[in-house]
N, C-alpha and C positions, 0 to 999 in steps of 0.2 A: 540428298544432295542437292544443294542450293542452285535455282539458276533466275531467270528473269521471273519477275514478279510483280503483282500489282495488289492493293488493297481491295479488301471488298468489306460490306457491311457484317459485324458480328450477329451473331444471334440472337433474337430479342425475346422479352417474355420471361427471363428465367428468373428465378427465385432472387431476392435481395440480400447482398450480404451484410452482417449484422457488425463485424469487427474491421478494426482500422487496418490490418494488415492487408486483407482481401481486397477492402475497397480502395487500398491503394495501389496495390499491384495489377488491378486489375484495368488501371488506367495507362499502362504501358504497352505500347503496340511492338507488333515484331519489327526489329530494325529492319529499313528498306535496304541497307547494305550490304543483306547479306551477300556472302559472294561463293561462286561455285568452283573457285578456285584453290585449291591446296598446295599451291606453290609458293606462299610467300608465309613469312612470320613462323610462329607458334602453331598454325595450322598444318605447315608443312611435317611437322617431326614426324606425325602420325595421322596421314591423310584418313579423313573418317568420312562415312558416308550418311552419316544423321548428325543431330545435334543443332546447335545454336551457336550466334555468335557471343565474346565475352562481352561485346558492348551491353547487348540484351540482357546477360545475367547480372552486369552491374547495375543496368537500370532497374532491374526488378530489385535487388538487393538495396540499393539508395534508395527506392520507393519505400520499401517496407522498415528501414531502419534508420529512421533520422532520428529516434530517441533513445537511441544506446545500441549496447551488442546484443546480436541476434544469436539464437542457434538454428544453425543453418544444415540441412541436411541434403544430398544427391545420392537417392536408392539404385539409380542408374548412372553410376558417375562418369562412365566413358573416360575420355582423355582429359577429363578435369576442368570443363571449363569453369563451372560452378564453383567448384573449390579453391580454384584460382583466384577468381572475383571475389568470392567472400572472404578469403584469406587476406588479399590487398587492400580490402576495406575495413578490415582490423575485427572482424566477426570471429567466433568460435564455429567452425564448420568440420563436417563429416562428409564422407563420400565411399559409398560402398559399389563394388562392382565385381561380377562373376569372372571376369575376364584378366587375367594376371599381367597380361600387356598393357591393357590400358592404366591398369593402377603403376606401372614402371613411367608410363608417360605421365600420368597425372603428377606423380611424385618430382620428375624431373623439372615439370613446369612451376613448381615451388621454391627451385634453387635460386638463392639469393644473387641477383645481378653482379654485385661488387666480389661475392666470391668466385663465381664463373671466370670471370675478366681476368683471374688470377690462376689459374687451374693447369696453364700448360705445361709449366715446370713438371708439377706432378704427373702429368701424362706423359711428358717426354724420358722422366726418370722410370716409369712403368714398361716404355718401350725398350730402352736399354739395357733393359736386364734379361740377359741372356737365355732364361728358361722359356722352355715351349713345352707344354702340355701335349703327351702322346692322348689324342682323343680316343676313348672308346668307339670299339669298330660300331656299335650300337647309337654311337653320337646322332643325332637326327639330324645335324647342321652337316654332316657329311653327303646328304643329298644334294645340296645347293652350293656348296664350296669344298676347294680343295684343301685336301689333308693339311697343308701348309699352313694355310690359312684358318683351319678350326683350331688347329693347335696353338696357334698365337694368339686367337681370340679368346681360348679358355685360358691361356695363361692371364693375360690382360684383365678378362674378369675376375680369375680367382685374385688376383692384387688388389685391384677395385673392392672387394666384397671384405677382405683380409683386414685392409685398412680403415674402409670406411663405413662397414656396413655388419660389425660385431657388438654382441652387448657386453654386458660388464663382466660375463663369466665368459668371454671370449669365443661364443657358440654365432656362427656366421649367419647371416639372416639366409634365408630360402627364397629366392624372388619367384620360384615358383607357388608359394602359400602364403608371403608375408611382404609388405611392400618396404622397399628399399628407402633409407633416407634421403632426402632431395639431392646432395651434391654426389653422392654415390649413383641414383637412379640417372641423374645428368650425367654423369661419364659413361653410364653403361650404355643407357641410350644411343648416346652418339656414336659409341662404339659399335652399335647392332647397325646403324644406319650406314655405318661406313663399310660394314661386312654386306648388307645387303645391297649395298652398289656393284658388290663385284660377285654377287650371286647369280646362278644359272636360272632365271625365274621364267615361266610359260605363262605369256597373256593369253587371254581369250577374249570373246565378245563380252562376257560378264566380268567386269572390274574386279568383282569382289572374290572370283577363283583364282585363287593364287596356287600354282604347283610347281615344283621343280622342274626345269626342262630336259635335266640328265644331260645336258650339254656343258659339262663345267670345263671352265677355260683356265691355265694356269696362273697365277698371280703371285708377287714376291710380297712376302712379308715387309719388305720397306715402303711398298705401294700401300698397302694395309693401313700402314702405320702415317702416314701421309694424310689419308683420305680419314682418318680418325681424327686428326690434329685438326683438318681442316673444317670436318663436322662441327668440333668443339667451339671452334672460332666463330662458324656461324649461327651455331644456337645461342653461344653468349652475346652477339651481336642481337638477335632476334630478341632476348631477354630484356638488353637495354631498351630496345626501341618499343616493345609492348606497351601498352595500357598498363598502367596499375602495377609499375616496376618495383615501387615502394614495400615491398612485401614483409611480410612478418609483425603488422601491429599489433603484438602483444599477446593474441589470442592462439590457443592450439588448432590444431587443423591435424585430421585425422583419419587416414586412407587404410582400406582393408577391404580383403575378398569378403564378400556375402552376398547371397542372394536377396533380393527384395522380396521375395514371399516369407522371409524370417530376418527381420531386422537385429542386430543385438542393440537394440537402444530402448531406453526406459520408456515407459508409458507416461505421456503428456510433456514431453520435455524438448520438443522441436517447436521454434517458433514460424519458420519460414523453409518450405523445400522448393526448389528451381532443379527442373530436372526433363528429360524427354526419353520416355519408356518406349523401350522396341515398336517400332511401327508393324504393323501386321501386314506385312510382305512377304515373310519367310523366307529373309535374307541371312545366310549363314555368317555372321560377323568373325567366326571362330577360322572358318575357313580362309576369309580375306588376311586373317592372321597368320598364315601357315607358317611363314618363314619366322615370324617373331616368336611364336610358338615354340619352333624348333631350337631356336636361341636360348629361348629358357627350360632346355632338355627336356622337353614334353614331345614325345612320341606321336605323330598324326595316327601311326597306325595303333597304339596302346590303348588301354583301357581308360586312363588317366583325361585323355584326348576326348575321346567319345564322352565319357561324363560328362565333361565341361560343356560340350557341343549341346546334350542331352538336357541338362539342366538348364540352359539359357532360355529366357523370355523369348519368345516368336521363333525358337528354333525350327527345323524341318523333321526331326527325329521325334518319334511317337516315344513318349515314355509307358504307354503301358499298350498290350495287345487287344486289351476286353473292348468292347463295344463302347462307343463315345455315351456320357451320362450328360444332361443338360439340366442341373439342378432348378426347381420349380422358382426359388429365390431369386434366379438371376431377373436382369432387366427384360421386360416384354421384347424390347428393340434388339438385344442380343439374340432371344430366341428367333424372332423371326429371320434375322439374318442366317443363323444357323440350319433353320429350315428351308431357307430358299437353297442354299448351299448343299444341303439335302439332296433335295428334289431336283437340280440340276442336270441335264441330261449329260453332261461333259463325263468322262472317263474318270472313275475313281473319285466323284464328288461325294458321293454318300458314305465313302469309307476313309480313304487316307486324307483327303483334304478336310472332311468333317471334322477327322479325329485333329487334325492340326490346329483347326480355327478353334474347336473347341477345348483345347488344350491351352492355345493362346489366352482365350477370356477366362480359363479357369487362373490361369497366372495371373492377369488383371486383375480379378475379384481378389483374390489372395494378398496381392500387392497392396492394392487401395485400402486394403482393410488393415495392414500394416502402417499404412501411410496416416491412417484413422487413428489407430492407435496410438501413435508416437507423437501427432499433432497437440499442441495443447490448445484447450479450448480459445477460439480465437483466434489460431495459427492458420496458415494456408500453405497452400502449393500453387506453383503455377509450372503446368504441364506443355511442353511444345510438342503437339500430334500432328500427324499427316494422314489424311484420307488416303484410300488405297481401292482396289477395284479385286472381287475374287470374278474372273471372266468377264461377263458383262453385269455383276451383282456389285454396285455401289457399297464400299465398306466406310461408312461415315463414320471414325473412330474418334472425331472429337466429340462429336455427340454422343456416341456410346460409351465413352469416360467419362461425361456430364452423368449419364444414365445410370451406369456402375455404380458411380461415387452416390448419388442417390439411395441407391440400394441399401448403403450401409449408413446413411445418416451424415453424408457429407454435402453441403451445399454449393452447386457448381454451377458455371455457364461459362460458355465460349466468347472470349473477350475482346479477341483480335483474330482476325484471320488477313492470308496473302494468299493469292491464288499463283501458282507456282508453275512456270513452265519445263522443269525438270524435275522428277520426282524418283523416291526410291525404286518403284517399281520400273522405272524406264532407264535404268542403269545397264541392262543386258540390252545392247544394241539390236538384238535379232527379235526382241519382244516388242520394239519401239512399234513397228509398223503394224502391230496389232491394235494400238494404243492411241493412235493419232487423234482419235474423235473423242478421247476423254482426257478430261479438267482435272486438277487435281489441287487442293487446297491443304496449306498450312495454317495450324491454328495453336491460338495460346487458351488453355482450359484451364480456370482457374478455382480451386476447390478449396472450400473452409470447413474447417472443425466448428460447429456453431458456439457460442459462449454458452454457460451455463446460465440457465433461467433462474 
């Protein structure tokens, strides 16, 4: 979550970069106009508690790409800031994420603004068709919406996919495991947002924790249809007014489901990575997407949902009941942090919390190893990272990422930092009273794969 902030001096004494890309992107500073608001423009399509502005991503790409087309990767693609910025500037971009909801949003952001201006006729045709799907009694949307609205939603969803998201053999794209084409994603995301405005949502002091309230109010199909058209108009306007609306500079953009720990990318093939890995705050992003997950027909009580949550980096679900193992090859700074957590007197520090933190850094090391593998020599990664705390123990995540990168041969340093007044660790209002004395910093970490000697 972005709030008021002030620039602070980056760490000094780091190793020098040898290649042009790392040296160029190291000069880009965090955009001082990052906003905590999620009510405007493309950001409102899927309010997200992490990430960076499109202006920042564009700044990094422009700094790195003055000599021609770049191959750009975001292994934690989220809602698609990097893929949209790189696509708009005419580069070849690929984005991966483990969450199918964020990939839907990222694909929708790639829709051509001129196409979506003229899409309301198609939407009206879908609405006017009398067919309504009888939802399965196990449809997870029934926990959030009345049966009539769920039936209409599924009918329109089926039409969108059958007309705009089928392959050459007539097979429909499965939005739970595949990425919809941009125009289909745009229509479906607007439909999802219209449905969510009618949903019975239980809010709590933690804005990431979304649950159905059980108080489902009746709603008419006509009301839902009007809301969908309004959402389409609003989103089309957002695309028109957004920076970089001249999309599609002749290069391919690919979005797909994948974990950052095993990237389906060939060795030494990427010039630039712009990304923000999950912060070390134990926030469950899948729970914050509970309604959207239900719209994709993933039952939050089912094994598929639990598997997604468990596989995510930074999850608060442990993947193993075995005792935590800290490899000797990990950086000393990580081992010192984990030792401090292990010895902390608070309840479960040496068991549950140690496991989740050790799991996070295990994921971090695997992901950085993949980043090193896919970067070409002289290629570089810009990571937006925020520090945090475990109780009273400071987790200097930017420095830890530099150290982790160094342990696998990446040259890195913190190139810019901002002191922020609102951090991910503070989004639960009940926890803020315990953290007023703590100060949080968001930083850009640049990691370079050294040139071959």
